[in-house]
N, C-alpha and C positions, 0 to 999 in steps of 0.2 A: 681469730673472730669465728663466732659462731654465727651458720647459717640462719637467715631468718625465718621466723617458725614456717613450717609448711613447705618451706622452700626446698628440700630434700624429699618431698610426696611426689614433686613436678615436674623429676629428671630422674635419668639410668635406668636400667632395665625394671621389669614388672618385679614388685617383690609381694610377701605375703602380707595382706592390710591395704594393699590399694584398691583405690578403684580405677575399676576398668570399664570404658565406654565400648561395646561391641555395634556395628552399621552391618546393618545386612544390605543384597544385591538392590533391594527394592530404597536403601537409605532411611530404613527404620533402625532406632537405638536401642540399646540394653543396657542399663546400665548395674554392675554387680562389684563386690567386694573379693577379692582373692584371698581364700582359703587352701592350705597343702590339703590335697586326700579329696576334694570336692570336687562335684562335676556341676557344669552348667546345660542345662535343659531348655530345650525349644520344641514347639512342634515338628521342625526340621532337622534333628538331633540334638543328641550331646556331645561335647567333649571335657576331659578333665583341665582344673586349672591349673595342674602341675605342667601342663603346653605351654601357659601363658608363664607361668612365675620362673625369672631371670631372662626369659625372653626380652631382645628391646621392643622399645615403643614404637606402634606402626608395622606390627608382625600381622599375617594373615593366620588365622585357626580354621580347620574343617571338621564341620559335624560329622559325626557316623554317618547322615544321610547327603554327606558330600554338598554340603552348604558351607560357603566361605563366608567369614566375618571378619572384617577389620578391627584391629583392637589397639585402640588409644585410650589415655587420660582422656578423663570428662573436660572439657575446659570450666572453667568458673560460670558461664552462661550455662552450659548445658547442665553443670548441677544443682543450680538454684530449680532448673523446671522441673528439674525429676528427683528431688528431697519431698520428705514428708513435708504436708503443710497443717498448721492449726489456720492458720490466716492469710489471706493473696499473697503470693511474693511481691515485691517492685521486680519490674518487666527488668531482663536486660537491658533492652534501648532506653528505660529510662533511669538504670542504676548507673550507664555511660553518662548521658546526661548530667546526673547531680554531679559524678567526681572532675567532668569537665568546669560546668558551670557555676559550681560551688567552689572550685579549684582548690578539692582535697588534694593537700602535699605532705610528705613523709615527714612522721613528728608530729604532724597536727592537732594539736586538740579538740574534739570535735564531741558534737551531742545529740544523742538520736533519741526522738518520741515515738514511740510506736514501731516495736523490734519486730512484730506478726511475726514469721517463718524464720529469719533470720536472711534472709537473703540480703536485703543492703548492708546489713553490718558486716557479711562477709567481708562484700567491695570495699567497704569503708575501710575496713580492718587490713586489707593487703596493700591498701593506698597510703595508711600513714604509718604500715610496720611497726616493729615491734617498739619504737622509741614512741610511739605518739600515743595518743589515750581516747579513746571511746568507750562515752558511760549510756549506756542504751536504755532507755526507761518504757517500762511495758504493764500497762496496766491487768492483764491477763496471766494468770500464774500456770494456767497450760499452757497458752503460746509462750511463755518465757520460757520454759520445760524443751517445748519443741524448736525453738531458737538457741537453746542452747547446746542440744544433741547435734543440729547442723552443723553451725558452724565449729564445732570440736571435731566433728568427723570429717570436714573439707579441712582442717588446718592439721587434723591427726593428734591434735591436745588443746587442752585450754589459752588463749590466749592470753601473750602477756599483757598485753595493751588494752583487753576487754575488762569493763565492769557492766555487770548487770542488774537492774535495779526494778523489783517488782512496785510498780505504783504510777501515781499521775506525776506526768514531769512539773508542772504548777505548786504543787505541794512539798515535794521533794527534791527539786532542783539547788544544790548548795554548790556545784561547780563555778568557778569563777575564772575570770580570762580566758574564756572558751573562743578557739579561732572560727570553727563553724556549727551551726545548727541547722539539724536536719528534721522537718517534721512532717512524719507519714500518720498521719489521726485524722478522727471526723471534724474535728474542732478548734483550728489552731490557733483561732485570735483569740482562745482563752488561756492561751500561754507567753501572748507577746511582752508582756509585764515584765513576767521571769525569766524571760528571753534576752531581752533588751537590756536586764542587770547584768548577764550572763557574759555578754559578746563584747570582744576586747573592741575598739573604735577599730573601722575597716574591716570588721568580721563580715561575715556572709549568714543569713537566714535565709535557707532554701527551704520551700514547703510542697508536698505532693499531695495534692488533692483529687477528686474522683469527679467531683461537680460542676458545673457551671456556678451554681448559688454559691458552694465553697470557697470556689476560686473570689469572686466578686467579695465576696464578705472578709475574707484573708486580705485582699487587696487592699478595700477601703478601712479594716481598721488597723493594718499598716502605715497606710496614710494618717488615721485617727493620731497615735500614739507620736507620732513627733520626731522620731527618732532614727530611725532609716530614712536612705535616697529613697526615688521614685522605683516602685519593683517595676520588675521585668518579668511576663506570663507568657506560655506557649506549650504546645505539644509536640510531640514526634509521630512521624507513625515510618512503620519500615517496610518496602513491597520489594522482594526478590524477582528477581530476571530468569528470564530458563533461556539457556545459549545451548543449542546444537546446530552445529553446521548457520545453515540461513535461517534456521529459524530461530532467530533473536526476539523476545517479546517481555513482556513482562509476566508474571503469574497471575491467575487467575487468584490467589489470596495473599491477603497482606494481615500485616499484624497495623491495627488500627489504633482507633482511643484506647489506651489506657488509662491515662488520669493526666491531668497539668500539672506543670511545674512551675513553680515561682521563685523569683530570689532577689533579694533589696539587702544593701551595707548598711550599717551600723554606722552611726554618725559620731565624730565628739560630743562627748555630757556638754549640754550647753548650746550646742549649736540648730537653729531653725533649718529644716532642707531649704532651698530653694523653693520658688512659686513656680508652680506647671504654669506652662504658657500655652497649651495648647486648647484648642475653644473644642468641647463635647457638643455631640448636635442637640436641639434643643428636645427637651424631653427625657434626655438622659439621666436627669436627677429630679425626682418629683418636689412638690412642692412644699412638702413637708421633711423635706431632706435636711439638715443641718451641718453635714460636716464638713469637710476642707474646701469641697468644692461647692459649696453652699452659693447659687448665685449663676453657676457658668453655663447652666442649660438655656439661661433667661438671655442669652446673646452678648455675654460681658467680653 
């Protein structure tokens, strides 16, 4: 049985063509590709790539300036933050939430709209494996080209489970029996009709949006289309901690708001979602609102 795509690049001694991440004494990272006969240069000196070729991961190399660097393969979260960008990337903290709460499983059939620079595509492909299917749609051809290069650089070759289409999802979506749909785009509500026809009953729609207005419109549109359960929305933040002897405290900086996530599950055909029971505050819906919760703010 052959190894999954890219697995050989993640283990064993360093080889020509491997990505290497160096960490200096101040914790700064430097990423490069190993090439025989080349030198790595920093303002603290240089060292030949050949010193690392054949060495085990986790080795330490010293430059001509006698500065030590720890050499490891970059993790996927490291890779996506350092790779060339066309559009903004989905940050690892959000990609991890998508993999968990959209329940991405090996062999899943996934549709993604808004491939950007290929960050989320890489996470999704690693999760679904060679036997899954990821069909990514990207409006801009230049973004698609950058994403394709980034994904192929990470896996070392074209991924057999990946198909990339340049164009609008709502105009080009032909996939059926899709398990999961991930939307990372400005107006996800425009795709809901096409997405609802592609998803299997019980399938998950997950949307990543940047602003509260996008979030509100997407949630209300999902409620209006009537073939999903009540959507759930949230955001995540990461705060590292400084731990040095008795000095244990939160870092002064944190990864705050990057975007909102929301998920909803496809209902069986012909099934209406149960009526929501919670009562919103008065004024939550304007007088001219005629959506699924019309009248809810009037004290119903």
